[in-house]
Each structure stands twice: as C-alpha cells, then as structure tokens.
C-alpha positions in Angstrom: 0.0 7.3 17.7 -1.6 4.3 16.0 -5.0 6.0 15.2 -5.6 8.4 12.4 -8.5 10.2 10.7 -8.5 9.8 6.9 -10.3 12.0 4.4 -10.8 11.8 0.6 -12.7 14.1 -1.7 -13.4 13.2 -5.4 -15.0 15.1 -8.3 -14.5 15.5 -12.0 -12.7 18.9 -11.9 -9.9 20.2 -9.6 -10.0 22.7 -6.8 -10.2 26.3 -7.9 -7.8 29.0 -6.6 -10.6 30.4 -4.3 -11.3 26.9 -2.9 -7.7 26.2 -2.3 -7.1 29.5 -0.5 -10.2 29.0 1.7 -9.1 25.5 2.7 -5.6 26.7 3.6 -7.2 29.4 5.8 -9.4 26.8 7.6 -6.5 24.4 8.1 -4.3 27.2 9.6 -7.1 28.3 11.9 -7.6 24.8 13.3 -3.9 24.0 13.5 -3.3 27.2 15.5 -6.2 26.6 17.8 -5.6 22.9 18.5 -6.6 22.3 22.1 -4.4 19.2 22.6 -0.6 19.0 22.7 -0.1 15.5 21.2 -1.3 14.4 17.8 -0.3 15.8 14.4 -1.2 19.0 12.6 -3.8 18.6 9.9 -2.1 16.9 7.0 -3.1 17.2 3.3 -1.5 14.9 0.7 0.0 16.4 -2.5 -2.2 16.3 -5.5 -1.5 13.2 -7.6 -1.8 13.6 -11.4 -2.4 9.9 -11.7 -5.6 10.2 -9.8 -7.0 13.5 -11.1 -10.5 13.0 -9.6 -9.1 12.8 -6.1 -8.9 16.5 -5.5 -8.3 16.6 -1.8 -7.1 13.9 0.6 -5.0 13.4 3.7 -4.6 11.7 7.1 -3.9 13.1 10.5 -2.6 11.1 13.4 -4.6 11.4 16.6 -3.3 11.4 20.2 -3.5 8.0 21.7 -3.7 7.7 25.5 -5.0 5.2 28.1 -8.1 7.4 28.2 -9.5 7.1 24.7 -11.7 10.1 25.2 -8.8 12.4 24.2 -8.5 10.4 20.9 -12.3 10.8 20.3 -12.2 14.5 21.2 -9.3 15.0 18.7 -11.2 13.2 16.0 -14.3 15.3 16.6 -12.1 18.5 16.5 -10.8 17.6 13.1 -14.3 16.6 12.0 -15.3 20.2 12.6 -12.4 21.3 10.4 -13.5 18.9 7.7 -17.1 20.1 8.0 -16.0 23.7 7.2 -13.9 22.3 4.3 -16.9 20.4 3.0 -18.9 23.7 2.8 -16.1 25.0 0.6 -15.8 22.1 -1.8 -19.0 21.7 -3.7 -20.4 18.9 -5.8 -18.0 16.2 -4.5 -18.0 12.7 -3.0 -16.6 12.5 0.5 -15.2 9.8 2.6 -14.1 10.4 6.2 -12.9 7.6 8.5 -11.3 7.2 11.9 -9.4 4.0 11.1 -12.1 1.4 10.3 -14.9 3.6 11.6 -16.7 5.6 9.0 -17.9 9.1 10.1 -21.5 10.1 9.2 -22.5 13.4 7.5 -25.3 15.4 9.1 -26.6 18.5 7.1 -26.9 20.4 10.4 -24.1 19.2 12.6 -21.6 18.1 9.9 -19.2 15.1 10.3 -20.1 13.0 13.3 -19.0 9.6 14.8 -21.8 7.0 14.3 -24.3 6.5 17.1 -22.8 3.2 18.1 -19.4 5.0 18.6 -15.9 4.3 17.5 -14.6 0.8 17.0 -11.6 1.3 19.2 -10.1 -2.2 18.7 -7.2 -0.7 16.9 -6.3 1.5 19.9 -3.2 0.0 21.6 -2.7 1.0 25.2 0.5 3.0 25.9 2.8 1.5 28.5 3.1 3.1 31.9 6.9 2.8 32.1 9.7 4.1 30.0 10.7 1.2 27.8 13.8 2.7 26.2 16.6 0.2 26.0 14.8 -2.5 28.1 17.0 -5.5 29.1 15.7 -8.8 27.9 13.9 -10.8 30.7 14.5 -14.6 31.2 13.3 -16.4 28.0 11.6 -19.1 30.1 9.5 -16.5 32.0 8.4 -15.0 28.7 7.5 -18.4 27.2 5.7 -19.4 30.4 3.5 -16.3 30.4 2.6 -16.7 26.7 1.8 -20.4 27.2 -0.3 -19.5 30.3 -2.3 -16.9 28.4 -2.8 -19.3 25.4 -3.8 -22.2 27.6 -6.1 -20.4 30.1 -8.0 -18.4 27.5 -11.1 -20.2 26.1 -11.0 -21.5 22.5 -13.6 -18.9 21.7 -11.0 -16.2 22.4 -7.8 -17.7 21.0 -8.0 -20.0 18.1 -5.6 -21.6 15.6 -7.4 -21.2 12.2 -6.6 -22.4 8.7 -6.3 -20.1 5.8 -6.2 -21.2 2.2 -3.4 -19.7 0.1 -3.0 -20.8 -3.5 -4.1 -24.3 -2.7 -2.0 -24.7 0.5 -3.2 -24.5 4.0 -1.3 -22.7 6.8 -2.1 -22.4 10.4 -2.1 -18.9 12.0 -2.7 -17.5 15.5 -5.7 -15.3 16.0 -7.0 -13.7 19.2 -9.4 -10.9 20.3 -7.9 -7.5 21.3 -8.7 -8.0 25.0 -6.4 -11.0 25.1 -3.7 -9.3 23.1 -3.5 -6.5 25.8 -2.3 -9.1 28.4 1.1 -9.0 26.8 3.1 -6.3 28.5 6.7 -6.4 27.2 8.4 -6.1 23.8 9.8 -9.6 24.2 6.4 -11.1 24.6 5.2 -9.3 21.4 8.3 -10.5 19.6 7.7 -14.1 20.6 4.1 -13.9 19.4 5.3 -12.3 16.1 7.7 -15.2 15.5 4.7 -17.5 15.3 2.3 -17.6 12.3 0.0 -14.7 13.2 -3.1 -13.4 11.5 -2.6 -10.1 9.7 -4.9 -8.4 12.2 -2.7 -9.6 15.1 0.4 -8.4 13.3 -1.2 -5.0 12.8 -1.9 -4.7 16.5 1.7 -5.6 17.2 3.2 -2.9 14.9 0.8 -0.3 16.3 1.7 -1.1 19.9 4.1 1.2 21.8 5.5 -2.0 23.2 6.8 -3.2 19.8 10.6 -3.3 19.3 12.4 -2.1 16.3 13.5 -5.7 15.5 9.9 -7.0 15.7 8.6 -4.3 13.4 11.3 -4.8 10.9 10.7 -8.6 10.9 7.0 -8.1 10.2 7.7 -5.4 7.6 9.7 -7.8 5.4 7.2 -10.6 6.0 4.6 -8.4 4.2 6.6 -8.6 0.9 6.7 -4.8 0.6 8.1 -4.9 -3.0 4.7 -6.1 -4.2 3.2 -2.8 -3.3 5.8 -0.4 -4.8 3.3 0.3 -7.7 0.5 1.2 -5.2 -0.3 4.9 -4.5 1.2 5.6 -1.1 -1.6 7.8 0.0 -4.6 5.7 -1.2 -6.5 3.6 1.3 -7.1 0.0 0.1 -9.8 -1.7 2.0 -8.7 -5.2 1.0 -4.9 -4.8 1.4 -4.1 -5.0 5.1 -0.5 -6.0 4.1 0.0 -2.6 2.6 -1.5 -0.9 5.6 1.0 -2.7 7.8 3.9 -1.7 5.6 2.9 2.0 5.7 2.3 1.9 9.5 5.8 0.5 10.1 7.6 3.0 7.9 5.7 5.9 9.4 6.4 4.7 13.0 10.1 4.1 12.2 10.3 7.7 10.9 8.8 9.0 14.2 11.2 6.9 16.4 8.1 5.1 17.7 9.5 1.7 18.3 11.4 0.5 21.4 15.2 0.0 21.3 15.9 -3.3 22.9 18.5 -6.0 22.7 16.3 -8.1 20.3 18.2 -8.6 17.1 17.0 -9.0 13.5 18.8 -9.3 10.2 16.6 -8.7 7.2 19.2 -10.0 4.7 17.6 -13.4 4.1 14.1 -11.9 3.7 15.4 -9.2 1.3 17.2 -11.8 -0.9 13.8 -13.5 -1.4 12.0 -10.3 -2.2 10.8 -10.0 -5.8 11.8 -6.5 -6.7 11.1 -5.1 -10.2 14.1 -5.9 -12.4 16.1 -2.8 -13.2 15.9 -3.5 -17.0 12.1 -2.9 -16.8 12.7 0.6 -15.5 15.3 1.8 -17.9 14.4 4.4 -20.5 15.0 3.8 -24.2 16.7 6.4 -26.4 15.6 6.7 -30.0 13.2 8.2 -32.4 10.0 9.7 -30.9 7.1 7.4 -31.8 3.9 8.7 -33.4 0.4 7.2 -33.9 -1.1 6.8 -37.3 -3.3 3.7 -36.8 -6.5 4.4 -34.9 -6.7 2.3 -31.7 -10.4 1.5 -32.5 -9.2 -0.1 -35.7 -6.7 -2.3 -33.9 -9.4 -3.3 -31.4 -11.6 -4.5 -34.3 -8.9 -7.0 -35.4 -9.0 -10.6 -34.1 -7.6 -14.0 -34.5 -5.7 -14.9 -37.7 -6.4 -11.5 -39.2 -4.7 -9.7 -36.3 -1.8 -12.0 -36.3 -1.4 -11.5 -40.0 -1.4 -7.7 -39.6 1.4 -8.1 -37.0 3.4 -10.5 -39.2 3.3 -8.2 -42.1 4.6 -5.1 -40.2 7.5 -3.8 -42.2 8.8 -1.2 -39.7 9.3 -0.8 -36.0 6.9 2.2 -36.1 4.2 0.1 -37.7 4.6 -2.6 -35.1 4.6 0.0 -32.3 1.2 1.4 -33.6 -0.4 -2.0 -33.1 1.3 -2.9 -29.8 0.3 0.2 -27.9 -3.4 -0.5 -28.7 -3.6 -4.2 -27.8 -6.3 -5.2 -25.4 -6.8 -8.7 -26.7 -7.0 -11.9 -24.6 -5.1 -14.2 -27.0 -1.7 -14.9 -25.7 -0.3 -15.7 -29.1 -0.9 -12.1 -30.2 1.6 -10.7 -27.7 4.1 -13.5 -28.5 3.9 -12.5 -32.2 4.8 -8.9 -31.3 7.8 -9.7 -29.0 9.1 -12.4 -31.5 8.8 -10.0 -34.5 12.1 -9.0 -36.1 11.0 -5.4 -35.9 10.4 -5.5 -32.2 12.7 -3.2 -30.3 13.4 -2.5 -26.6 10.6 0.1 -26.4 7.9 -2.2 -27.8 9.1 -5.1 -25.6 8.7 -2.8 -22.5 5.3 -1.6 -23.7 4.1 -5.2 -24.1 5.5 -6.1 -20.7 3.7 -3.3 -18.8 0.5 -3.9 -20.7 0.5 -7.5 -19.7 1.5 -6.7 -16.1 -1.5 -4.4 -15.9 -3.8 -6.9 -17.5 -2.6 -9.7 -15.2 -4.1 -8.1 -12.1 -7.3 -6.9 -13.8 -10.6 -8.6 -13.2 -11.3 -8.4 -16.9 -8.4 -10.7 -17.5 -8.8 -13.0 -14.5 -8.7 -16.2 -16.5 -5.7 -15.2 -18.6 -3.7 -13.5 -15.8 -1.4 -16.4 -14.9 -0.9 -17.4 -18.5 0.8 -14.0 -19.1 3.7 -14.9 -16.7 5.8 -17.0 -19.2 5.7 -14.1 -21.7 6.7 -11.6 -19.0 9.6 -13.7 -17.9 10.7 -14.1 -21.6 10.7 -10.3 -22.1 12.8 -9.8 -18.9 15.3 -12.4 -20.0 15.7 -10.9 -23.5 16.1 -7.4 -22.1 18.7 -8.6 -19.7 20.5 -10.2 -22.6 20.3 -7.0 -24.7 18.4 -8.9 -27.5 16.4 -5.9 -28.5 17.7 -2.8 -30.3 17.0 0.7 -29.1 15.0 2.3 -32.1 12.1 4.1 -30.5 12.0 6.4 -27.5 10.1 5.1 -24.4 10.4 5.7 -20.7 8.3 3.5 -18.4 8.9 5.8 -15.5 7.1 8.5 -17.4 4.3 6.6 -19.1 3.7 3.8 -16.6 5.2 5.0 -13.4 5.7 1.4 -12.0 7.4 2.7 -8.8 5.1 5.0 -6.8 7.2 5.0 -3.7 10.5 3.7 -2.4 11.4 1.6 0.6 13.5 3.8 2.9 17.2 2.9 3.2 16.9 2.3 7.0 14.5 -0.6 6.4 17.4 -2.5 4.9 19.6 -2.2 8.0 20.2 -4.9 10.7 18.9 -4.3 14.2 21.7 -5.3 16.5 
C-alpha cells in the first residue's frame, strides 16, 4: 500500500465537543461500511499542541492493486466521508490530497478528483508471485538486464543528470516510471538503489512491493533521518521528499511490507556518520525557577554597543536570563557576549543554543545562518566539559521539544 489520502483542516479555534462527536460518528459509519477488504480504516492524527491551528488531520492508506480503479474508488469513498466531515467543521481551511494529486471541492458534490484524473505515477504495481524469501539470481543476469534496459531506452527516458549540492556536482540516475516498471525482482531494485539515484527514483523503490528489507534500510540511512527528528511526524512538507521517504520506509517496515531476501545490509557505518543531537542539549537543568521582569520589547529596542553594554553589566544570572530569552538580533557578537559572560549558566547556554538553532534555518536569518555554527559548536563543547553551573531551571524537551519523533530500534539492526 504505497498510496494514501491526506487531509488537513486549520482554523483559529479548536473542535467543539459537538463537532468531535459528530466526526467520530461519521468515521465509524464509513469504517463499518467500507466496501473493500484491503486498505486502512480512516485514520485521524492526535491533536498536536505545537500546531494549535491544525485542528483535524490524518492519512489513510488505500488499497493498491494492478487495477488502479480500486484505488481510485477507495479514494472517492473516503472523499465522501471527508465531505460529510467538512459540513461539520465550519469556517476552516481544508487540504485534501491523494499523494501528489489535490482533490477539488464542489459545493454540490463535495470532494472530487480533478477532471484530468489522478497522477498515478506513484502507484507501484504489485508482483504476481509470492516473493517471500526469494533466492538470489545470478548477478551477471541481473547486471545484464539492468544494462540492457539502460542502453536500449532512449536518452529522453533515462538520463544521467547533474545536481548542485553546496557547490559540488554529483551525477544521479533518473528515469520515467514506465521504465522503472521493467525491473521485476528485488535484486534489480537493489542494484539500481546502489547507484546514485534521484530522490524520486528512490521513493519509487521503497514504495514497491518488490523492495527488499535490506534495500529499504540502505535508502533509509542514506536520507540522513536524524536531520528530521525535529519535524512534526504527521505534517506534510512539500519540499522535503527525504522526510517523505523516511516516513514511508518506517511505516512499511511496521507493516511487514518489504521482501525477506538474502540481500544483506549493515547500517553501522551509515549510523556512525549520522549527526544526532548531542545528549547534553537534551538534558534538563535543575535550579531556581526563572522569572521575567524585563519586557521583551525593551530588549528588542537595544542594539549595537548599547546592547552589548547591557549584557556586560549584568550582575546576576537572572538578569542575564531576562536578556537572553528575548534576543532576536542578527549580530553574532551579542550571543557570544552572553555565553562568555561569567553569570551564564547551563540554562542560558541551552536557551541561546536553541534560539540560534531556530534562527539558523529561518529565512529571516538566511545570511547569518552559517555564521551561527561556530557558536553552536562552542556551546556543545562547553556543555560536554561541564563548564556551566546549574543555577536556573530549564528543560529543552518541555520548552523547545527538539525531538518530535524517534527512530525505531529495528531500523538500527543489520539485515543478514
């Protein structure tokens, strides 16, 4: 099941008790009356306090067969369910998608697929045979077939393209979905995956019922999953196909979707290169509960030498804290003044770290983003060396929540 229908509803106030009860009744009605055996029941994500305006959201996997009509019929079935729910939730912004295809709202007929239909390029055909524990075919035969497909297909269909990445150029394989479907065994997909593939091609591989556990695990760690641990698991990011691939692989492993073959993969080397958040940045500080007595607007009005002078003259950790929590300034020296101050404690160092980490990926600080890195590394080193005292209370897991989800333990295991 590699195709899903996604739905998100946003507004400025949460669902009422009446709305919640009505939605539960609608969902139960449609779950109980589902006319197809395969596919998931209607799934609703838990409400996330960090995204209070997202009052209703979820994703439901659709049955995926050789005949895509069943997939489309299932989509339209859940679209009727969402139509009823939309009549319950008033004054809200809606988004409903079948993978990359956006459904259209009609005031009379409700949610509908667009007139030009579903872009079914993400639909991977299911194999005809039982592929459980397939024995590996001759490597030369696999290589010959791949070479034949690559050589016989016109350059318009399969191309080696160049992608710029931080000033470096790397070649990667890209092909249309029709050509991808010519590969018919887990070993062929693994051989292709071992090459430098486009992210689109890697997504097709991990969505395919031909994909082996080893291949999926290899692609998973290639996506650098630790970079996305601070992403909301349920939110759809249009420009982050890496994170989409990470979620697809984890969900498919949980379902037992991937083929058990004799292809091996040891993720140890990839894991050792992964940049996980240092543990010291997640540890809570014990101490006095801080309080605010300097208005944030006042701190925002201070600049240059005057601001640095105010920081320098702080006589207590609490005073330095009151300035640090309200910093939104672009000057790097301001943050260095804070973490170098004799009154700076572990709590303030953590606050500055997570402020700069947030600013480093913000468009408002695009020019300054990279220049924050030396300060971030300095803070980590000092925390690891226990150079800051614990004076004030602060828990980054409570106030920042840098870890939104965890990589399952089974993703760290070898495939042998």
